[in-house]
C-alpha positions, -999 to 999 in steps of 0.1 A, spaced: 520 -170 -541 551 -182 -532 544 -206 -500 570 -182 -475 540 -160 -483 515 -185 -479 531 -198 -448 534 -157 -437 498 -152 -442 491 -180 -420 509 -168 -396 491 -137 -389 460 -152 -391 472 -175 -366 487 -147 -343 457 -125 -342 434 -153 -330 458 -159 -300 455 -118 -289 419 -125 -272 438 -154 -254 469 -141 -243 456 -109 -229 430 -131 -211 462 -143 -201 477 -113 -188 445 -101 -168 442 -74 -189 401 -63 -191 375 -65 -221 368 -32 -233 335 -28 -217 306 -24 -245 275 -9 -221 302 11 -200 286 47 -190 254 29 -214 219 41 -201 211 10 -187 183 -13 -207 186 -39 -179 164 -65 -195 171 -90 -168 169 -72 -135 135 -59 -120 151 -27 -102 172 -7 -125 187 24 -105 180 38 -69 188 74 -67 189 94 -31 196 138 -31 183 165 -17 166 196 -26 156 235 -19 117 241 -16 106 264 -41 134 297 -26 110 321 -44 80 310 -24 56 315 8 77 278 17 114 283 4 104 319 23 91 310 57 114 322 84 122 296 116 120 264 95 138 244 73 133 242 41 152 213 28 139 185 11 154 146 14 144 129 -19 146 90 -27 136 71 -57 132 40 -75 139 37 -114 128 1 -129 134 -22 -153 124 -7 -199 96 -25 -201 102 -33 -239 140 -37 -252 144 -26 -285 183 -35 -298 180 -5 -321 198 28 -296 171 53 -313 138 34 -305 158 22 -269 154 63 -258 113 67 -264 110 37 -240 108 49 -206 116 34 -165 88 34 -146 94 54 -119 84 60 -81 97 84 -54 92 106 -22 102 139 -10 102 145 28 103 185 40 123 187 74 109 217 81 72 204 85 60 218 52 46 199 21 64 169 13 45 142 -12 50 105 -34 51 106 -72 44 76 -98 52 81 -131 80 74 -161 115 87 -167 133 91 -200 170 89 -203 185 103 -238 224 102 -238 240 136 -250 263 132 -277 277 98 -272 302 99 -301 325 127 -284 317 125 -240 319 90 -242 284 80 -230 291 100 -194 266 125 -195 227 122 -200 196 141 -194 165 129 -184 126 136 -184 103 130 -158 64 133 -164 39 120 -140 13 124 -107 24 136 -72 3 129 -41 10 156 -13 3 167 20 3 206 16 -24 232 19 -56 226 -10 -83 247 7 -89 286 -5 -60 308 -9 -77 336 22 -71 308 48 -36 297 34 -16 289 67 19 306 70 49 288 55 27 272 30 18 277 -9 -23 272 -23 -16 239 -44 -54 238 -50 -59 201 -49 -43 164 -47 -34 148 -67 -9 171 -89 9 167 -121 52 164 -117 80 174 -143 112 166 -136 140 171 -159 177 163 -148 211 166 -163 236 136 -148 273 123 -155 284 92 -149 313 86 -123 314 48 -135 286 21 -147 273 24 -116 271 59 -101 261 89 -114 254 121 -104 223 149 -114 211 185 -107 175 184 -112 144 206 -115 112 198 -106 78 214 -103 42 206 -94 7 216 -104 -28 212 -109 -24 230 -148 -56 249 -134 -76 218 -129 -83 233 -95 -92 273 -82 -60 280 -73 -26 267 -87 4 287 -69 24 250 -75 56 242 -64 92 246 -83 125 228 -65 161 225 -74 189 203 -62 206 173 -72 209 138 -67 235 104 -67 219 73 -84 233 39 -86 220 15 -118 227 -23 -113 
């Protein structure tokens, strides 16, 4: 190797090492490796806050009652994952503990819930980690009707007992690193463990802020 070639290669190496420093001096932002990524939050107790609304079981007595608003106002807190894996595959299996509640503005059934939320990214290689699917499973305590079916008050579903099982699914889109929107569907019932099991199925949406 000639002295000229060696000097040329040495110059290339030096230039490559100077690129990050020059970019920083020019105010260039580094590529955010975790941008739009599903939150791991190893240093934060609270992972995400969400607030939204839903239509109360539109095909049921609670959704058809005349003269009452059937809309729900919903909020929930998702806490940090208790265990962190470096491998994204195994990390997806770890849920975020979740607590939330829903208030019906028309005096129908309101409830609070506790459980776990799993978040999976949809085609992150092609969609840039922006689209995700949530799955929730847990329990819910409510103030709805639990008595015999024949005496169910007008505008209420016959829920049988309390607490109930709650399952929910959401599909979301990350607007930024912190903000996201999602469409939701949730179902609550006693899985046939009580004499009556009309349940509730609500449809709505949320906006979330990830810390």
